[in-house]
N, C-alpha and C positions, 0 to 999 in steps of 0.2 A: 480269746484276745489273748494277743501277744505280751511277751514279759515287760515287766518297767526297764528301760533302758538307764535312762538317767532320771536322777530325784536331786534336785534344787531345795534345801532345805532350811528356811530362817537366816536367807541371806542378807547379810549387812554389810557394807563398803561405804568408809568413811575416807577424803583425803584430807590430808593437810595441805593448808597454803600458805605463801610466805609472809604474811600476816597472821599466822596460827589459830586460824578461825577454822573450823572444821566444816566442810562439805558432804553432807549426806547423799548417796549418791544411789544409794540401793537399802532398802529398811523392812528385813521381814518379807523377802520373798521367796514364795517357795511354788515349785510345781512340777510335774513327772511329765516323761516323755517315754512311750513304747519304744520296743525294738521294731525300727522300719515306719514309723510314723513320721508323718511331715510336719513341723510346729514353725508357725510364723509367729514373732516377736512383735508387736508393733506398741508405739508410744508414743506422745509428744518429745519433739526436737531436745534432744540432750536431758532426757529423763536416767538416762543410765542402759540402755539397750545396749551399745557397744561394749561398754563394761562388763553386762552378764555375759556377754558372749565370751569374751578376754576370759572372764574367771574361770566358766565351763573348759574353755580352750587350757588352763592353763597357765596363763598366760600373765594372769595377774590372782592376787591373794586376796580371799576375803576378810576383812575384819573379822568377822562371824559369821558363824553357820557352815553348812556343808554342801556339795557336789558332789554327789558317788554315780561311780560307771560301772553297772552290771554290781551293784554292791559295795565297790571299791573307792575308797577316797580320791578324789581329783587333786593334786598338789602342785603339780607340774604339767608341762606338754608331754605329749605321748603319739608313736604312732595310733593309735585308736582313733584319734582326731586331727583332723586337719580344716583348717581355716581358707575363706576365700572371701578377698578383700573388694572391696569398688574399683580401687584404685590399679588392679590387676597386678599390680609387684611382680611384674616379670624383669628379667635380666634382660636388657638391650643387646648386649654381646651375644648373647646364644640365640641361635635358632628355636623356632618352635618346638624342634625332637629335642632340644638342648635342655630348654626347658622343663618338659615334661618331665627328661630324664634325671632330674637334680636331686629330689628327692630320693632318688631311687641309686646315685650315687653315694650320698651321703649313708644310706644303709648296708656299702657295699655290695649290692646286687651286682652281680657278673655283667658284664656288658652285653653277652647273648642275649640274657636274659632283661634285662632293662632295655634295650632295642624292641623286643618282641613286645613286650608289655606297653610301653609307649604307642607302638603302634597299633595295638590294641585300641588305647584310649583315643588314640586322635581318631582311628573310624568310628567311634564311637559317638565323640563329638562333632561329626563332619568336616572334618579338617586333613582329608587325605587330599594329596598334591600339595599342601603348605610347609611339608615339612622342614624344609631348609630355606622357609621365611625369619625375616628378622620381625621384632615388632612393632617398628616402625613402620612395617609393610601390611601391615593389619590394620583391619576396623576396630572398630571399638568392641562390637559383637563378637570379633574373633578373638580379640585379645584376651576376652573374660572364655572363651571356650578352651583357649589353653590354661589359664588360671584352673578351670572344672577340671580337666583332664589331668593337669598335675597333681591335683589333690586327690583325686582319684588312684591316682597310679602308686599310692604306696599302700592302697587298701587300707584307707581309716575305716573303721564303726560307725563312727561320725561325722558327718557333713557339716560344718561351720560356717554361715556365709551371709556374711555383715554387707547387706546393702549391696549385694554382686551387680543389680543392673539399674540403678541408682543415677549413673552417669550417661546413661545412654539415652536416645531419642525414641518417643514412645513405641513404634513398629517393634524397632529392632526388640525394643525390651519386651515386649508380646510374645514374639518369634523366641526369645530364650527362655521365656518361661513355659512356653510349650516344649522346647525342646528337653530343658531340665526336668518337666515330668515325665518324660518318655524315658530320661537317664535313670532317674529315682526308681522307675517302674522296672527297668530292666537290671539295675543293681540292687534295690532294697535295703540303701541306705539310710540310717535315721539320719535327719537332717532339720536344724534348728535355723530359720533363716529371717532374717533382724529386716526389717522394712518398714520405710515412712509410708508406702502407698497400701492403704487399705483396699484399695480394689487389687493389686497384686495376692495380695496375704488370703484374700476369699478364695480367689481363683487355684492356687496354690494348695492351701493349706487341709490338713484333716482337721488341724486344733487351731486355734489364734488364743494366744497369751497377750492383754490388752494391758500395758501398765500405765501407771498415774503420774503426772507429772512430779517431778523432783521434789522431795527424796523418793524414788519410786517402791509401788509396793501393785499388787497384782490386782485389778479393780476388778477383772472379769475373766472366765477362760471359757472359749466359746467352742463348740466342736460343730465343723461344717460338715453335716451329712449331705452332701448334694454328689453324684456322679460326675467324672471326668470325662472327656473334655465339659468345661462347664461354660455356659452360656451365660456371658457379662451380663446380658439386658432381660435374663429371666426374674420374675417376681422376687422368686426363692433366694437369687445371688445379691438382689441387690436389696430386700428385708437385713440379711444380716450385716452387709454394706453400711447401711444404713445406723443400724446397731451399734456397731462400732464407731460410728463416726459421728455417733449422738454422745458417747464415753467421751472419746478424745475431744471435742467440742466443750465439754464441763470441761476436761483436764485443764484444757489450754485458757479457758477462762481464769481458774481458779489461780494459774501457774502468774497470769498479767495481774493478780490482784496483789500474789504476793509481792510480786516485787514493785508494783506500787507501794506496798506499806514499807517493804525495806528503803524504798528511795526518798518516803518521808519522813523516815528513823534514820535516814545516813547525815 
C-alpha cells in the first residue's frame, strides 16, 4: 500500500461575519490521502468543500487542527501543491504557451527549459498546434486543459482541483474526465478533486470523502473498488452512486430544516 501523503486532522474553520456572528464552516474534519491516490470530496452546496481545499493548498489558515504533507505541516502555499479552478483563471493577454510557462517564469526556470516543459504538457493535454492561440479563441474544455497543463508544468506533488469541469456541458465534461484519468495514470500525481456531481466522483475516484451540511464533518469515506474505465450503467457503479446520493439527500434535508428554524427565530 502507498504511503500516506496528506493527513487532515481535526480541522476546524470559523469565519467571522460583519455582525460578529461566528460561522463554522468545518468542524473536526479528519481524513488521509495516500500517495498517488485520486480522492473526490463531495457534500451539500455551501458545506465548505472549497474552504477545505484552500486550507490544504495553504491559501487559508484553519482555526484549529492541522494539515500535513509527507508529515510536514502545511501553513502556506508551496510548489508541492497546485490548484486548478472552475473559472480557468487564464491570462487573456497570454497565449496557450505563455499561460503554461507562467509558473515556470516565477520559478526562474531558464527560457529554453520553460519551453521544453510547456510543450511536453501541451502534448499531454492534446493542445498541439494551439500554442499561439489566446484563451478567447478556445472552447471551455480547451481552456480547462490549459489550466491543467499550467498546474502540471511546475511539477507539483499534489493537484488540487476545485470543480474544474463544473461549468462545462455534459459531453465535454465526460470527455475531460476520461482525459484527466489518462493524465493521472501517466503522471501518478496525488489528486484531490472537489465536485458537486456524485456521478463524476464515482467515475473518477479511488476514494470519496462525503461531507455533511455546514458545519462540515466527514459523514462517510467510501472506497471505490471498481476497475477503470468505469461503466456508468453497471450495477456496481450505481450502488455506490445511490449510497452517496442517499447520504447527501439526508444532509440537504437537515440543512433545510436548520434554515427553517433559523428563519422562525430571526
